[in-house]
C-alpha positions as CSV (number, residue, x, y, z in Angstrom):
1,M,4.7,-20.5,12.0
2,A,3.6,-23.5,10.5
3,M,2.9,-24.2,6.7
4,A,-0.6,-24.7,5.7
5,R,-1.1,-28.3,4.3
6,R,-2.5,-27.4,0.9
7,S,0.3,-28.1,-1.9
8,T,0.5,-25.7,-5.1
9,G,0.8,-27.6,-8.4
10,P,2.7,-26.3,-11.3
11,N,0.3,-23.7,-12.2
12,P,-0.4,-21.9,-9.1
13,R,-3.1,-19.1,-8.7
14,I,-2.0,-16.7,-6.7
15,G,-4.0,-14.2,-4.5
16,L,-2.2,-10.5,-4.0
17,W,-3.6,-9.2,-0.9
18,G,-3.7,-5.6,-0.2
19,Y,-5.1,-2.1,-0.3
20,H,-4.4,-1.5,-3.7
21,G,-6.9,0.3,-5.8
22,S,-6.6,3.4,-3.7
23,A,-5.0,5.6,-5.3
24,N,-1.9,5.4,-3.8
25,L,1.1,4.7,-6.3
26,G,3.3,3.1,-3.7
27,N,0.7,0.6,-2.9
28,E,0.1,0.0,-6.5
29,A,4.0,-0.2,-7.3
30,T,4.5,-2.9,-4.4
31,V,1.7,-5.0,-6.1
32,R,3.5,-4.9,-9.6
33,A,6.6,-5.4,-7.7
34,A,5.5,-8.4,-6.1
35,R,3.9,-9.7,-8.8
36,E,6.8,-9.6,-11.0
37,G,9.1,-10.8,-8.4
38,L,6.9,-14.4,-7.6
39,A,6.5,-15.0,-11.3
40,R,10.2,-15.3,-11.4
41,S,9.8,-17.9,-8.6
42,F,6.6,-19.4,-9.8
43,P,6.8,-18.8,-13.7
44,D,3.4,-20.7,-14.7
45,A,1.5,-18.7,-12.1
46,T,-1.7,-17.1,-12.8
47,F,-2.7,-13.8,-10.4
48,V,-5.9,-12.5,-8.7
49,G,-6.3,-9.6,-6.6
50,F,-7.8,-9.0,-3.2
51,A,-8.2,-5.3,-3.1
52,I,-9.9,-2.6,-1.0
53,N,-10.9,-1.3,-4.5
54,P,-11.5,-4.4,-6.8
55,R,-12.7,-2.2,-9.9
56,A,-9.4,0.4,-9.8
57,S,-7.2,-2.7,-9.0
58,A,-8.6,-4.9,-11.7
59,T,-8.3,-2.0,-14.1
60,L,-4.7,-1.2,-13.5
61,H,-3.6,-4.6,-12.8
62,R,-5.3,-6.7,-15.4
63,F,-6.3,-9.4,-13.2
64,P,-9.7,-10.5,-11.4
65,A,-10.3,-8.9,-8.2
66,F,-12.3,-9.5,-5.1
67,P,-13.0,-6.9,-2.3
68,L,-11.3,-7.1,1.0
69,K,-14.2,-6.6,3.1
70,R,-17.8,-5.7,2.8
71,G,-18.5,-2.2,1.4
72,T,-16.3,-2.3,-1.3
73,G,-18.2,-4.8,-3.3
74,A,-19.3,-8.0,-3.3
75,A,-18.2,-10.1,-6.1
76,W,-15.2,-10.8,-8.2
77,V,-14.4,-7.7,-10.6
78,I,-12.7,-8.9,-14.0
79,P,-10.9,-6.4,-16.2
80,D,-12.9,-4.8,-18.9
81,T,-16.1,-6.2,-17.7
82,T,-18.9,-5.9,-15.1
83,E,-18.8,-7.6,-11.6
84,R,-19.9,-11.2,-11.5
85,A,-23.5,-11.9,-11.0
86,G,-25.0,-11.3,-7.6
87,E,-23.4,-8.0,-6.7
88,G,-26.2,-5.9,-7.9
89,A,-28.7,-7.8,-6.0
90,V,-26.5,-7.4,-2.7
91,A,-26.0,-4.0,-3.2
92,G,-29.8,-3.4,-3.8
93,S,-30.9,-5.2,-1.1
94,R,-28.7,-3.5,1.3
95,E,-29.5,0.0,0.0
96,R,-33.3,-0.8,0.5
97,L,-32.8,-1.8,4.1
98,K,-31.1,1.2,4.9
99,Q,-34.0,3.3,3.6
100,L,-36.5,1.2,5.7
101,L,-34.6,1.5,8.9
102,E,-34.0,5.4,8.2
103,K,-37.8,5.4,8.8
104,M,-37.8,3.8,12.2
105,P,-35.3,5.2,14.3
106,A,-36.5,3.2,16.9
107,V,-36.5,-0.3,15.2
108,D,-32.9,0.9,13.6
109,R,-31.2,1.0,17.3
110,F,-32.0,-2.8,17.6
111,V,-32.1,-4.1,14.0
112,R,-28.3,-2.2,12.8
113,P,-25.8,-4.5,15.1
114,A,-28.2,-7.4,13.6
115,A,-27.9,-6.4,10.4
116,A,-24.3,-5.7,10.4
117,F,-23.7,-9.1,11.8
118,L,-26.0,-10.8,8.9
119,L,-24.0,-8.8,6.2
120,E,-20.5,-9.6,7.6
121,A,-21.6,-13.2,7.6
122,G,-22.6,-13.0,4.2
123,F,-19.5,-11.6,3.1
124,L,-17.2,-14.4,5.1
125,F,-19.1,-17.0,3.1
126,R,-18.3,-15.2,-0.5
127,A,-15.0,-14.7,0.7
128,W,-14.7,-18.3,1.2
129,Q,-16.0,-19.3,-2.1
130,A,-13.7,-16.9,-3.9
131,L,-10.7,-18.8,-2.3
132,R,-12.0,-22.0,-3.7
133,D,-9.1,-21.9,-6.4
134,V,-6.3,-19.9,-4.7
135,D,-3.4,-21.7,-4.0
136,L,-1.5,-19.2,-2.4
137,M,-2.1,-15.7,-0.6
138,V,0.2,-13.3,-0.3
139,V,0.0,-10.1,1.8
140,T,1.8,-8.0,-0.6
141,G,3.9,-5.4,1.8
142,M,2.4,-1.7,2.4
143,G,1.9,-1.0,5.8
144,P,-1.0,-3.0,7.5
145,L,-0.1,-4.0,10.3
146,C,-1.4,-1.0,12.1
147,D,-4.3,0.5,13.7
148,A,-4.1,4.2,13.1
149,W,-6.4,4.1,10.1
150,G,-9.7,3.5,11.7
151,G,-8.7,1.5,14.6
152,P,-9.0,-2.4,15.0
153,S,-11.8,-3.3,13.0
154,N,-10.0,-1.8,10.0
155,F,-6.3,-3.4,9.2
156,P,-6.0,-6.0,12.1
157,Y,-9.6,-7.2,11.8
158,T,-9.4,-7.6,8.0
159,L,-5.8,-9.0,8.2
160,L,-7.5,-11.5,10.7
161,K,-10.5,-12.7,8.8
162,W,-8.6,-13.6,5.8
163,S,-5.6,-15.7,7.5
164,L,-8.5,-17.7,9.5
165,L,-10.2,-18.1,6.1
166,C,-7.2,-19.3,4.4
167,R,-6.0,-21.7,7.3
168,L,-9.5,-23.2,7.0
169,R,-9.1,-23.8,3.3
170,G,-5.3,-24.9,3.7
171,I,-4.3,-21.8,1.5
172,P,-0.3,-20.9,2.5
173,W,-0.9,-17.2,4.2
174,I,2.1,-15.2,3.3
175,V,3.2,-11.5,4.7
176,L,6.0,-10.1,2.7
177,S,7.9,-7.1,3.7
178,S,5.1,-5.3,5.7
179,G,5.2,-2.1,7.7
180,A,4.0,-2.5,11.3
181,G,2.7,0.4,13.5
182,P,1.2,2.3,15.6
183,L,-0.2,-0.5,17.2
184,S,-2.5,1.0,20.2
185,A,-5.3,-1.1,21.0
186,K,-5.0,-4.4,22.8
187,S,-7.7,-6.1,20.4
188,S,-5.4,-4.6,17.5
189,R,-2.4,-6.5,18.5
190,L,-4.2,-9.6,19.7
191,F,-5.5,-9.9,15.9
192,L,-2.3,-9.3,14.3
193,R,-0.4,-11.4,16.3
194,T,-3.0,-14.4,15.7
195,S,-2.8,-13.4,12.1
196,L,1.0,-13.5,12.1
197,R,1.2,-16.6,13.7
198,L,-1.1,-18.1,11.0
199,A,1.6,-17.1,8.6
200,S,3.5,-20.1,6.6
201,Y,6.1,-17.1,6.1
202,A,6.1,-13.4,7.5
203,S,8.6,-10.5,7.0
204,V,8.7,-6.8,7.8
205,R,10.3,-4.2,6.1
206,D,12.5,-2.6,8.6
207,E,13.9,-2.8,11.9
208,G,11.3,-0.7,13.4
209,S,8.6,-3.1,12.7
210,K,10.4,-5.9,13.8
211,R,10.9,-4.4,17.1
212,L,7.8,-3.3,17.6
213,L,6.0,-6.5,16.7
214,A,8.5,-7.8,19.1
215,S,7.2,-5.8,22.0
216,V,3.5,-5.9,21.5
217,T,3.0,-9.3,19.8
218,N,6.0,-11.5,21.5
219,L,6.9,-12.7,18.1
220,N,10.7,-11.9,18.1
221,D,11.8,-14.2,15.2
222,I,10.3,-12.1,12.1
223,P,13.0,-11.5,9.6
224,V,13.3,-8.0,8.0
225,A,13.5,-7.8,4.3
226,P,13.4,-4.7,1.9
227,D,10.2,-2.9,0.9
228,L,8.9,-4.6,-2.4
229,V,9.4,-1.8,-4.6
230,W,12.8,-1.9,-4.3
231,G,12.5,-4.9,-7.0
232,M,11.0,-2.4,-9.5
233,E,12.8,-1.3,-12.5
234,P,11.9,2.5,-13.4
235,G,11.9,1.9,-17.2
236,E,13.2,3.8,-19.9
237,E,11.4,7.0,-19.2
238,G,12.9,6.6,-15.8
239,R,16.2,5.8,-16.3
240,R,17.0,8.8,-18.7
241,E,19.4,11.4,-17.5
242,R,18.3,15.1,-17.8
243,R,19.0,16.9,-21.0
244,A,22.0,18.8,-21.4
245,D,19.9,21.6,-22.6
246,A,17.1,21.0,-19.9
247,P,16.4,24.7,-18.1
248,G,18.0,25.3,-15.0
249,R,18.1,23.1,-11.9
250,T,15.1,21.2,-11.1
251,V,13.9,19.8,-7.6
252,G,11.1,17.4,-7.1
253,L,8.8,18.0,-4.3
254,I,6.6,15.7,-2.8
255,G,3.8,16.9,0.0
256,L,0.6,15.6,1.3
257,P,-2.1,17.0,3.4
258,Y,-0.5,15.9,6.7
259,R,-2.9,16.3,9.5
260,K,-5.3,18.1,7.3
261,T,-8.8,17.9,8.6
262,G,-10.9,15.6,6.2
263,W,-8.0,13.9,5.0
264,W,-5.9,12.3,8.1
265,E,-7.1,10.2,11.0
266,N,-6.4,12.5,13.7
267,P,-6.6,16.1,12.0
268,D,-4.8,18.9,13.7
269,E,-5.2,22.0,11.5
270,I,-2.5,24.0,13.5
271,V,-0.3,21.4,12.7
272,Y,-1.2,21.2,8.9
273,G,-1.1,25.0,8.5
274,T,2.6,25.1,10.0
275,Y,3.8,22.1,7.7
276,L,2.2,24.0,4.8
277,T,3.9,27.1,5.8
278,V,7.2,25.7,6.1
279,M,6.6,23.9,2.4
280,A,5.5,27.2,1.0
281,E,8.4,29.3,2.1
282,F,11.1,26.4,1.0
283,A,9.3,26.3,-2.2
284,S,9.6,30.0,-2.4
285,I,13.4,30.0,-1.4
286,L,13.8,27.6,-4.3
287,L,11.9,29.5,-6.9
288,T,13.4,33.3,-6.2
289,S,17.0,31.0,-6.2
290,G,16.3,29.8,-9.8
291,Y,15.4,26.6,-9.2
292,R,12.4,25.1,-11.0
293,V,10.0,23.2,-8.8
294,R,8.2,20.1,-10.0
295,L,5.2,19.1,-7.8
296,V,4.6,15.3,-8.0
297,P,1.8,13.5,-6.3
298,T,2.0,9.5,-5.3
299,Q,-1.2,9.9,-3.8
300,T,-3.6,10.9,-6.5
301,R,-6.5,11.9,-4.3
302,M,-4.7,13.4,-1.4
303,D,-1.5,14.9,-2.6
304,P,-3.2,17.0,-4.9
305,V,-5.1,18.9,-2.0
306,F,-1.7,19.2,-0.5
307,I,-0.6,20.8,-3.9
308,E,-3.5,23.1,-4.5
309,D,-3.1,24.7,-0.8
310,L,0.7,25.1,-1.6
311,R,0.0,26.9,-4.9
312,E,-2.2,29.3,-3.2
313,R,0.3,30.0,-0.7
314,L,2.9,30.6,-3.1
315,L,0.9,33.3,-5.2
316,G,0.9,35.8,-2.6
317,Q,4.8,35.1,-2.0
318,V,6.3,34.6,-5.1
319,P,7.0,37.2,-8.3
320,G,4.9,36.3,-11.1
321,E,8.1,35.3,-13.2
322,C,9.1,32.9,-10.8
323,L,5.9,31.2,-10.3
324,E,6.6,30.2,-14.3
325,R,8.8,27.9,-12.7
326,I,6.4,25.7,-11.0
327,V,6.1,22.1,-13.0
328,L,3.1,20.4,-12.5
329,E,1.9,17.7,-14.8
330,P,-0.5,15.1,-14.6
331,V,0.1,11.6,-12.8
332,T,-1.9,8.4,-13.8
333,G,0.4,5.9,-12.2
334,W,4.2,5.2,-11.1
335,H,5.5,5.6,-14.8
336,D,4.6,9.0,-14.7
337,V,6.2,9.4,-11.4
338,F,9.4,7.5,-12.5
339,R,9.3,9.9,-16.0
340,Q,8.9,13.1,-13.6
341,L,11.4,12.5,-11.1
342,G,13.8,11.4,-13.9
343,D,13.8,15.4,-14.6
344,C,15.2,16.3,-11.3
345,N,18.4,16.9,-10.1
346,A,17.1,16.0,-6.2
347,V,13.7,15.2,-4.6
348,V,12.7,16.3,-1.3
349,T,9.6,13.7,-0.1
350,T,7.5,13.5,2.7
351,R,6.2,10.0,1.5
352,L,8.0,7.0,1.7
353,H,7.5,5.7,-1.5
354,G,8.5,9.2,-2.7
355,A,11.7,8.3,-1.0
356,I,12.0,4.7,-2.7
357,F,10.8,5.9,-6.3
358,A,13.8,8.7,-6.0
359,G,16.4,6.1,-4.7
360,L,15.3,3.6,-7.4
361,L,16.5,6.4,-9.8
362,E,19.5,7.1,-7.8
363,K,18.4,10.5,-7.4
364,P,19.5,12.6,-4.3
365,I,16.8,12.3,-1.2
366,L,15.8,15.0,1.5
367,A,13.4,13.4,3.3
368,I,10.7,14.8,5.6
369,S,9.8,12.1,8.4
370,Y,6.4,12.3,9.6
371,H,6.5,8.6,10.6
372,P,9.4,6.3,11.8
373,K,8.9,4.1,8.3
374,I,10.7,7.1,6.6
375,T,13.3,7.5,9.6
376,F,14.2,3.7,9.1
377,L,14.2,3.7,5.5
378,M,16.8,6.7,5.4
379,E,18.9,4.8,7.8
380,S,18.7,1.8,5.7
381,L,20.1,3.8,2.9
382,G,22.8,5.4,4.7
383,L,21.3,8.8,4.4
384,E,20.3,9.5,7.8
385,D,22.0,12.8,7.5
386,W,19.2,13.7,5.1
387,C,16.1,13.1,7.1
388,V,14.2,15.6,8.9
389,P,11.7,15.2,11.9
390,V,8.5,17.0,10.5
391,E,8.2,18.7,14.1
392,R,11.6,19.9,13.8
393,V,11.5,21.0,9.9
394,N,12.0,24.8,8.9
395,A,12.7,26.2,5.6
396,K,16.1,27.4,6.6
397,L,17.2,24.3,7.6
398,L,15.8,22.4,4.5
399,W,17.6,24.9,2.0
400,E,20.9,24.3,4.2
401,R,20.4,20.6,3.5
402,L,19.5,20.7,-0.2
403,Q,22.7,22.6,-1.0
404,L,24.7,20.4,0.9
405,L,23.0,17.4,-0.5
406,V,23.5,18.7,-4.4
407,S,27.1,19.3,-3.5
408,R,27.5,15.5,-2.7
409,S,25.4,14.2,-5.5
410,A,27.8,11.9,-7.1
411,A,28.6,10.2,-3.5
412,V,24.9,9.9,-2.8
413,G,24.0,8.3,-6.1
414,M,26.9,5.8,-5.6
415,T,25.3,5.2,-2.3
416,L,22.2,4.6,-3.4
417,Q,23.6,2.2,-6.5
418,D,25.3,0.0,-3.8
419,R,22.1,-0.1,-1.8
420,K,19.6,-0.7,-4.9
421,R,22.0,-3.8,-5.7
422,L,21.9,-5.0,-1.8
423,F,18.3,-4.5,-1.5
424,R,17.3,-6.3,-4.8
425,S,19.6,-9.1,-3.6
426,R,17.7,-9.9,-0.3
427,L,14.3,-9.7,-1.9
428,E,15.5,-12.3,-4.6
429,N,16.6,-14.3,-1.4
430,Q,13.1,-13.9,0.1
431,Y,11.4,-14.9,-3.0
432,R,13.7,-18.1,-3.5
433,R,13.1,-19.0,0.3
434,L,9.5,-18.4,0.0
435,S,9.4,-20.8,-3.4
436,S,11.3,-23.3,-1.4
437,L,8.8,-23.4,1.5
438,V,5.7,-23.6,-0.6
439,K,6.9,-26.1,-3.0
440,N,8.4,-28.5,-0.1
441,G,5.5,-27.6,1.8
442,G,8.2,-27.0,4.6
443,G,7.8,-24.2,7.5
444,N,10.2,-22.1,9.6
């Protein structure tokens, strides 16, 4: 992977590229962690975002943000302001063209592909202009090296076009601690292989991602570095211990609408129904055994769907006095997640960053794995015994594992403390290596 020729000055402008602004608090925490880590290596840097939802990203992260692809905006969004001039005109022209074509279906069949080509060309021109003052582009972790959501035209193509634009601009293209897989289409593999070969530096977040990329892209030298979120500090609310007078024992439950129609790329209502039944039966055991169950969403659009389905199931299964032990509070950002998980004795999660948030707080974690990334995370933590594949999960098994996990809370907490220290050291080494590469204009 060769280093792009542009050199960074003492006050670099760093682009943070990723699927942020999407209501996924794991993604948003990744951007925050990347920004903090890069700021330590580049203390005089300024940051801008390249986001799937630039308005939401600009508001949350307090930096100017540009859309990753057409259809999600057409110009920079500045915090507390409207988009730069031009977006309204572009959006208005697109809408008028769409309305006109709907009236002429025969013409639409021929015109639409040409219109899509012209719109994409226009977006690429605006993206080229947006890169004019950017000195360094960093893909901020997450899991974009896949084609499971939207096929080759989503993540793989979007990565390809931005890496090519950066190369043409002479901007170093950096991929940090990203997740890979699945990769089903040949075109996806080609796009990602090209994008990664254009990178000045690239790393993946687990051994599974490394092996997958080696097998389908022939890239064998990509290093493994922990998920960027391990570099975060939970803050005072997250670090606090549970009050001695807090009522009973509390389990944090982080679920998701796994395979639910309308919320998953490859839906299967039977699979979702089975998952929901298991989670409801497990929650019922907890509630009737005297536990409080704290329902914590880490994806604020998707997870509330699961939470509502779960609560409906519990209404018919659990006595009224037990239902009062369900705790559901608003979540608007990762600080709320840290605060709420800080109130728990243990966390049961089906989300990757749910496990990482709990790990940062050194809380015992019981993970339900629907994707290899969760299995690899738990193995890296030395907690593989507390990871259950979603295909094998049942309420009795979760209850038995949880009881054993809680009985070993002190040992698990020490393990998490050690792994957290190790992961942070590796992340700092990665930031130092990146700083040296960029400042010296070298390659790897």
